[in-house]
N, C-alpha and C positions, 0 to 999 in steps of 0.2 A: 575670528578667523580660526579655522580647525588647524590642530597641530600637523596633520598631514600635509597641509599646505607649506608650511615652513619646511618640513623635512624634504619635500619635493623641489626646493628651489635653493640656490645658492648664490652668494655674492650680489652682483648687480642684478640678477634675475628677480631676487626677493625685494631689493629696493625698488625697482621699477614697478614691480607688482602692488606695492604699499603706496607708491605714488599716484597710481592710476586706478582708483576706485577698487583697490584690492584685486585687479585683474591679474590672473595667473599666467604668465608667458610659458608656453611649452618650450622647454630647454632642450635642444637636440643633444647636447652632451649628457644631460640626465637620462634622456630617453635611450641613448645607446648604452648607459651603464645598467640601465634596468634590464636590457636584452642579454647583456654579458653576464650579469650577476643572477639573473632569474628572480629578481626582486621587483615586482611590479606595484608595490604599495605606493611608492612616491607618485605614481600617476593618478592615484585615486581622486585627488581633489582637483586634477586638471579637467575631469569630465563634468559636464553639465548633468544636472539630475536626470534629464530626459535624453541624454546623449544616445545616438543610434550607433551600434556597432554592427557591421555587415562584412562577414568574412567568407570568401568563396575559395576554398582550398581543395586539394585532391581528395574526392570522395565525399565531400560534404559541403553544406552551405549553413553558416551560423549566423542568426540574426538575434541580437540582444539589445536591451535598453538599460541604461543606468550604470553608474560607476562600479557598484559591487559586482554585478554580473560581468562586466567587461574585464575587471582586473582578475577575477576569478577564471575567466576563460584563457586570458593570456598566461596566467600562471600554470594552467594545465597543460598548455602547449609547450611551455619551457620551464619545466620543473627543476631543472638543475642548471648551474653556470655552464656556459659554453662559449666556444671562440667564435667571433665574427670574422668571416673571411672577406666580406665586402660590406661597406657602409657608406652610403651617400644620401644627403639631404638637400632639397632645394626649399629654402624658406620664403615665405610670403607673409605680408601683414594678416593675412586671412588664413594662414595654415602652413602645413608642411606636407611635402611629398618625400617619402622615404623608401629607399630601396636597399635591401641587405641580404646577404646570405650567411646563414649560421649553422653551426655543426648542432645535430640533436644529440640526446643521450644514448641513442642506439647507433651513432656513427654515420647517420645520413646526413646530407645537406638540404636544407630548405632555402628557397629564395622567395622573397615575398616583396611586393610592391604595395605600398600603404599610401592612403590619401587622407590627411588629417585636417578637418575643417573646423575653423574657430569662429565664434561669435561672442562678443565682449570678453575676449580672453579665455574662454572655456571651449573645450572640444564638444562640438554638437554633433558631428558626424566623423566616423572612422571607417573607411573602406579598406579591406585587406584582401589581396589577390596572390595566389601562388603563381610562380613562373619557373621556367626550366632553369635549374642551376647553371651557371657559367664556370664557376670554380672548380666544379667536380664532374664535369662532363666527361664521360667515358668515350673513347674512340671506338667507332664500330670495327667490326672485323675488316681486314684488308679486302679490297674489292679487285677481283680479277679484271672485271670490266674497266675500271678507272686505270689499272696498270697497262692494259692493252691499249686504250686511247691515248694514253700519255706516250707510249713507246712508238706509236705511229707518228708522233710529232718529233720525237728525238730523245736523246738519252737524257734521263733525269739526273740532275746532280745533288739536289736536296729537296726535301718537302718538309713543310711544317703546317700545323693547324692553325686556322684563323679563328680567333674568338670574336663574335660579332654580336650586336644587340638584338639581332633578329629573333622572333619568337616561334618561327615555323618549325624548328627543330631539324633542319638539314645540317649536313657536315660539310664544312668548307676547309680547303687546304690551298696553300700556295706552294708551286713547284717552280724550281729554277732549272732550265734545260742547259744542255751543253753548249748551245749557240748563244747563251747569254740572255734568252727570253724568260720572262716571268709570266707564269700562267696560273690561273685559278681552277681547281677542280671542285666541282659542286656535286655532292651526293645527296640524293632525296631517298630516304629510306622509309617504307611504309609505316613502321612502328613509330617514327619520329615526326612524320609529316602531317601537320594539322590540317593544311588544305586538302591534302589527299584524303583525310577521313571525312572532311566536310564535303568535298566534290568527289563523288564515287568514281573511282577509276584513276584517281591520282593526277599527277601533273601532266600537261600536254606538251611541255617543252622539247623533250626530245623527239617525239613523234613529228612535230612540226618541223624540226630540222632535217631528220631522216627522210621524210616525205618530200623535201624539196620546197615546201611551201614558202618558208623564210627566205629562201634564195630569190624569190621575186622582188624583195624589197631593193629600193635603189641604193646606191653606194652612200648616199647621204644619211642613211639610217643604219647603225652598226648594232647588232645583237651580240657582239664580241664572242660568239660561239665559234670554236675551232673544230670541235668534235663532239658528238653526243651518242647516246645509246641506251638501251634498256635490257635488263637482264635479272631474272629472278625476283621481279617486283622492284628492283632499284633502278633509278634514273641517275646517270652520270653525265654531267656536261664539263667539258674543258674549255675554258674561255680565256681570252687575252686578259690580262691584268690591267683593267681600266680605272683602278681606284683613283687615280691622279684626277680623272676627268668627271667623277661623280659630284653632284651638287649637295648631296646629303639631305637629311630630314630637318634640319634647322636652319635659321638664318633668312634674311630677306633675299627676294629675288626681284629683279627689275623686270619691267614689262617687256623690254627687248629680250631677255633670257626666255621668258614666258612664251613670247612669240615663236621663238625658235622650237620650243617643245610643242607648242600648238600646231606649228607647221608641219613638223614631223608626224604628229598624231593624225592630222588630215591626210597626209601622204599614205600613211598605212591604211586608212579607211578607203581612199580612193584607189589604192592598188588592189585591194580584195573587194571592192564593191561588187556585190551580185554573186560572188563565188561561194561555193559550199565546200566545206572540208570536213570530212568524217570524223577527224581526230579532235575537232573543237568541241568544247564544253556546251550543251545545249542550253538555250536561253531560259526556258522554264526552270531548270535546276539552278542556273545562276541567280535568278530572281529569288530563290529559296535558300541560297547558300548560307546567309547569315540570319536567317529567321530563327526565332526562339526555339522552334522544334528541331531545326538542324543543330543548333548550338547545344541543345540538351544531350544529344547524342555523344558529344565530346567533353562535356563539362566535368567528368570525373578525372580527367587526366591533369597534368600539371600546367598545360599551356595557359598563359596570361590573357592573351587578346580575347579568346573565346568567352571567358569569364567577364571581362569588361563588357563585352557587347550583349551578353545575356542580361546583365543587370542594367545596362543602358536601355534595352527595350522596355523594362518595367518603368524606368524614368520617363521615357517617351510616352508610354501609355498615359502618364498622368500629367505631363508637361505639354503636349501637343494638342491642338483642337480635336474634338471628338470625330468630326467628319474626316480629317486626315488621318487620324489613328486607324479608324475603321477601314479606310481605303487602302492603307499600307498593310495591315493584317490581313486584308482580303486578298492582296497580291501574294502574301506568304502562302495562304491557304489554297488558293485557286489562281495560279500565275497564268492560266491559258488565256484569259481575256486580254490582259495587257500584254502578253506574248504576241497574240494575233495582231494587235494594233501597232506594236513595235515593228514586227515583221513586214507589215504592209508599207512601212517606210524604207524597206530595202535593207538587207542584211549583208554581212561579210565577215571578215576576220577581225575581231577586236581584241586589244591586248588584255584587258581585264584587270590590271593592276598598274595603271599609268600614273604613278606617283614619283616624286623627286628622289625618293630613296632608290629607285630603279633607273634614274635618268642621270645622263651626263652630257657635258659639252666639249667638243673638240672643235678646232677652227673650221674643218669642213664637214663634220659629221655630228649627228646626235646619237648618243649612246642609249639604247633601250634594252634593259635586262628584264629577266624574270617573266617569261611568257607562260608560266604554269597553269594560269587559268584562262588562257585565251578562249574566246566564246564566239559562237555563231549568233551575232546580233547586230543592230545599227550601232554605228560609231558613236551615237549620242550617249550610249551607256558609259563609254570611256570618258566623254566629256564631262559628264555629271559627277564622277569620281575624282577627276582632275580638279573641278572647281572646289570640291569640298576639301580634298586633302592637301591641295597646294595653294588655293586661292587666298588664304589668309596671309600668305608670305608675299604676295605679289602686289606691287603698288598700282592696282587697278580694281575696279568693281567687278563683280561677277557678270554683269550685263556687258561690260567692256571685254571681258575675257571671251564670252560667248561670241561677240562679234569678230574677235580676233580669230577665232577658230573658224567661224563661217566665212571669213575673208579667204582663207586657205582651202576651205572644203568646197567652195563655190556652191552649185546648185544640188549638192548631193543630199541636203536635208533642209526641210522648210520649218517654219515656227511650230507647227504641230508636232513635228518629230521631236524638237527640242524639248517641248513641254512633256511629252511622254518619257523622253529620257531622264528628265528631272525627277519624275515620279519613280522611275526604275531606280535612279540612285538614292533617293530617300529610302526605298524599301531595302536598299543593300547596306547603307551605312547609317540609318537613322539611330540605331542603338548605340553606335560609336560616337556620333555626334551627341546624343542626349546625355551619355555618361559624363561629358564635360561639364554638365550642370551641376554635378555633385563633387568636383574635384577640388583641390586645396586652394588654387589661386582665384581669387574673386575676379580679377580682370579677365582671366579665361573664362569664367562662368558667365560674365556679362557678355563677352564676345560670343560664347556658345548660344546664349539666349537670342541674340540678334540673328546669328546663323540660323537657328531653328525656326525662328518666324520667318525668315527669308525663304527657307526651303518649303515650309508649310504653306506659305502664300503661293509660291510657284506650283506646288502639288495641287492646291485648291482650284487654280486656273485651268489645270489639266483634267480636273474630275469630269468637266463637262464633255470630254471626248472619250472617257472611258466607259 
């Protein structure tokens, strides 16, 4: 046993390692100390000899193999001791997911999210991604438009920024009005808006509101928007504070809760079926939105999710069947064929990001937030994203959820449309799904493998009509 192994483990950690075939546990306390003290030598024996290190940070991608190269890379990034502003760890038998923010030697703050994967007690894969710092976020300059929209609603008593886990880079504040109402002010600024940089032309949300399109929705669907506008490239929305009703991004959902969301989704699609709105995002662009080529344009910035998806598409190319990989990448390169077949199924306004992070439940209403990438498309594209991003939380199979949607949608879409929508969905989130195959939690990796198999089988059935 090498001396570095003993130096890198303390107390029970060493005893456990000696008792289990000399397996080295990755101790989060030691890992934290390494980042604080800028001494990464204790990690050297935690890595397998062929361990993969893959880091995607602003301006560069670093791929290395082996303990010596990895430790040297970490030491070059963090050459002097520094203060950790945030540190959180999720521990699994198969690895760690670490997120932290740390000051650098030049006074900046780096935020990173890391996936550490273990096999037989050694690190075999270490993924590192940058993310926008939350501890050192600078407020944008005051917005005359936001002040105007708030003034139209009433006198503002107080206003405070809201720190949130979102990755898109918007600026959100909560304001209290003199009449006691609490409202949320959402500002989307071009320089911070990831989706705006991916989707040429930025968010569609304010235009949908000011054009009157969203006013067509029945009272059972609530966008929470009270006022909206655009000025000098900035979009501002003032919304009712509906945080009490949002279901969030974690935890189980009952099928009954899901049924309310799917009924609302089908209502949106029926309301706008056959209509065309100039402000909507075009379907060919939507199909390419998260393609490797699109992600490459924004990869040099701090944003986390774009890097995860870019790496995920590399994993997808290796993990999915070759015919499905070729079909999906063909959609990215030449979306016109799938666009034509989808449009033949009938299009209208679709939400574009119908996930539980944007959804809430009140007794007589479903809250539907964030219409920023609303698209001219068949509703089946919304359904595909819903199945992927929410389905794992619901006590129902994907087939059952599809039937739930169709029960509310009536004869709006047939089986062929559903199949085409599933292909469109895989072309949109295949990279995000595939990245789960290389994350820390073995249970999540196994679930992702089953998910990917289901989506690939579904896509293959649709290849006959493409």
